[in-house]
C-alpha positions as a printed Julia matrix, in Angstrom:
234×3 Matrix{Float64}:
   0.0     0.0    0.0
   1.4     3.38  -1.05
   0.66    6.43   1.08
   0.27    9.9   -0.41
   0.19   13.27   1.36
  -2.03   16.29   0.71
  -0.11   19.32  -0.58
  -2.33   21.75   1.35
  -0.18   23.17   4.17
  -3.28   23.5    6.37
  -3.94   19.79   6.06
  -0.92   17.61   5.15
  -3.29   14.65   5.34
  -2.01   11.18   4.45
  -4.13    8.72   2.51
  -3.89    5.43   0.63
  -2.95    5.93  -3.01
  -5.42    3.34  -4.35
  -8.47    2.9   -2.09
  -9.85   -0.59  -2.62
 -12.82   -0.63  -0.25
 -16.4     0.53  -0.51
 -17.66    3.3    1.75
 -17.27    2.3    5.37
 -14.62   -0.34   4.79
 -14.78   -4.07   5.34
 -13.88   -4.91   8.88
 -13.11   -8.33  10.31
 -16.05   -9.73  12.23
 -14.46  -12.97  13.39
 -13.91  -11.74  16.96
 -17.1   -13.05  18.52
 -15.81  -12.35  22.03
 -15.17   -8.64  21.37
 -18.15   -7.63  23.51
 -16.74   -9.31  26.6
 -13.2    -8.03  25.92
 -14.33   -4.41  25.52
 -17.36   -4.45  27.82
 -15.62   -2.74  30.74
 -14.13   -0.09  28.43
 -17.51    0.57  26.83
 -19.24    1.01  30.18
 -16.43    3.34  31.28
 -16.99    5.33  28.1
 -20.72    5.63  28.85
 -20.0     6.75  32.42
 -17.62    9.41  31.1
 -20.23   10.71  28.64
 -22.76   10.93  31.47
 -20.32   12.77  33.74
 -19.49   15.27  30.99
 -23.16   15.87  30.16
 -22.97   14.37  26.66
 -25.57   11.77  27.68
 -28.69   11.96  29.8
 -31.75    9.82  30.42
 -33.56    9.28  27.13
 -30.64   10.28  24.88
 -30.66    8.91  21.34
 -27.34    7.42  20.22
 -26.07    6.49  16.75
 -23.15    4.06  16.46
 -21.74    4.84  13.01
 -19.67    1.9   11.76
 -20.9    -0.34  14.54
 -19.48   -3.67  13.37
 -21.13   -6.48  15.32
 -22.41   -3.98  17.88
 -20.19   -4.41  20.93
 -20.49   -0.67  21.72
 -24.19   -0.45  20.85
 -24.98   -3.43  23.07
 -23.32   -1.72  26.03
 -25.5     1.36  25.49
 -28.61   -0.84  25.26
 -27.68   -2.48  28.58
 -27.69    1.03  30.06
 -31.18    1.65  28.59
 -30.25    4.15  25.88
 -32.08    4.4   22.55
 -29.44    3.16  20.09
 -29.3     2.78  16.31
 -26.43    1.41  14.23
 -25.04    2.08  10.77
 -23.02   -0.79   9.34
 -22.31   -1.55   5.65
 -21.43   -5.23   6.14
 -24.34   -7.6    5.45
 -22.89  -10.29   7.72
 -22.44   -7.85  10.59
 -26.0    -6.52  10.19
 -27.33  -10.07  10.54
 -25.6   -10.22  13.92
 -27.03   -6.81  14.84
 -30.47   -8.16  13.89
 -29.93  -11.16  16.17
 -29.34   -8.77  19.08
 -32.46   -6.78  18.21
 -30.46   -3.67  17.34
 -31.99   -1.15  14.94
 -29.55   -0.89  12.04
 -29.09    0.62   8.59
 -26.54   -0.06   5.83
 -25.97    3.68   5.27
 -26.59    6.8    7.32
 -28.64    8.2    4.43
 -31.09    5.31   4.93
 -32.13    6.8    8.28
 -35.26    8.98   7.98
 -34.14   12.61   7.69
 -36.28   13.74  10.62
 -34.47   11.41  13.06
 -31.81   13.24  15.09
 -29.31   11.99  17.67
 -27.86   13.43  20.86
 -24.61   11.49  20.48
 -23.02   10.03  17.35
 -20.07    7.66  17.75
 -17.31    7.11  15.2
 -14.99    4.86  17.2
 -12.07    3.65  15.07
 -14.2     4.22  11.96
 -13.36    7.47  10.16
 -10.12    6.04   8.76
 -12.22    3.53   6.78
 -14.38    6.03   4.9
 -13.58    6.9    1.31
 -14.68   10.49   1.95
 -14.29   11.37   5.65
 -15.35   15.03   5.3
 -18.59   13.96   3.62
 -19.14   11.41   6.39
 -18.64   14.05   9.09
 -20.89   16.49   7.28
 -23.69   13.91   7.01
 -23.26   12.96  10.66
 -23.42   16.63  11.67
 -26.76   16.97   9.88
 -28.13   14.15  12.07
 -27.29   15.85  15.39
 -29.78   17.53  17.67
 -29.1    21.22  18.35
 -26.92   20.38  21.36
 -25.73   17.01  20.06
 -22.11   15.83  20.07
 -19.97   13.65  17.82
 -17.27   11.47  19.37
 -14.41   10.44  17.06
 -11.4     8.22  17.72
  -8.77    7.12  15.21
  -5.12    6.0   15.24
  -2.63    8.86  15.07
  -0.53    8.68  11.91
   2.05   11.02  13.45
   2.54    9.07  16.67
   6.06    8.23  17.81
   5.52    4.59  16.87
   4.17    5.59  13.44
   7.36    7.54  12.83
   9.78    4.92  14.1
   8.03    1.67  13.14
   5.08    2.47  10.86
   4.57   -1.19   9.93
   3.73   -1.91  13.6
   1.71    1.24  14.28
  -2.08    1.07  14.56
  -2.55    3.62  11.78
  -0.64    1.66   9.14
  -0.72   -2.02  10.08
  -4.43   -2.44   9.25
  -4.8    -2.9    5.49
  -8.4    -1.65   5.47
  -7.38    1.86   6.53
  -7.78    4.41   3.76
  -6.81    7.54   5.72
  -4.04    8.28   8.2
  -4.88   11.24  10.41
  -2.78   13.69  12.34
  -4.45   16.12  14.73
  -3.97   18.82  12.09
  -5.58   16.87   9.27
  -8.49   15.66  11.42
  -9.17   19.18  12.65
  -9.09   20.35   9.03
 -11.8    17.74   8.32
 -13.93   19.06  11.2
 -13.56   22.61   9.89
 -14.34   21.57   6.32
 -17.45   19.71   7.52
 -18.7    22.89   9.18
 -18.21   22.09  12.86
 -17.97   25.28  14.89
 -16.43   23.57  17.93
 -14.12   20.59  18.3
 -11.74   19.62  21.07
  -9.08   16.96  21.44
  -8.89   14.91  24.65
  -6.62   12.28  26.13
  -8.61    9.29  27.47
  -6.2     6.52  28.42
  -8.98    3.97  28.97
 -10.09    4.03  25.32
  -7.43    1.44  24.45
  -7.94   -1.51  26.84
  -5.38   -3.97  28.18
  -2.43   -1.58  28.14
   0.14   -1.61  30.92
   0.53    1.33  33.3
   3.94    1.99  31.75
   2.47    2.25  28.24
  -0.29    4.55  29.47
   2.27    6.77  31.19
   4.41    6.99  28.06
   1.38    7.76  25.91
   0.25   10.48  28.33
   3.7    12.11  28.2
   3.63   12.01  24.39
   0.15   13.58  24.18
   1.25   17.26  24.56
   3.8    16.64  21.79
   1.14   15.23  19.45
   3.0    11.91  19.4
   0.62    9.63  21.32
  -0.99    6.61  19.72
  -4.59    7.74  19.16
  -6.64   10.85  18.43
  -9.82   11.41  20.44
 -12.16   14.31  19.66
 -15.55   15.71  20.59
 -17.22   17.98  18.04
 -20.5    19.88  18.05
 -22.44   22.51  16.12
 -22.33   25.29  18.66
């Protein structure tokens, strides 16, 4: 896979030279135990959203690029109204088996339906057109709704030293390789008036305390392993 870089100095975004996937990517759905592996992380994520005021009783949540639904199922267990968008037919059959409302594309959702929280967890790097995806997601937010985006950092220390072993580059289904600058450029281009980067060490489970400490020290230098953002309309 060859990686190109945008010539726009405001962006400098890196992307795969020859995208070979349809919109949304084709993820591996062989990990049937993913729900149990990530269950604690997902509940911690929900608790954080509640503490920060991004969720409240009765909130509507959209899991965009939900896979087999390990995140959506955690929200359902906490009694939230959850819908999923997932392009894979095989994954949607699993979502159906869990009774999760799901759509193959976000444009299949009725236009009048709005969400208080839209999740793009390790998803945006799989879209052919990430700005279009963000723009469409923004149009589905309530007035005070929030989008939560996570993606591997293409400018992390590991990406620079050993790109073949870095999360951004080792997955062959990734079409885009974001830095904080290029992802913020996408938010701006999609019309978001507010977006903020955060460091949440619990988003990547099963890491040692030493690895978390190193990642936290690298965060101010823009060299940590993942990018985590909240974005909203106002």
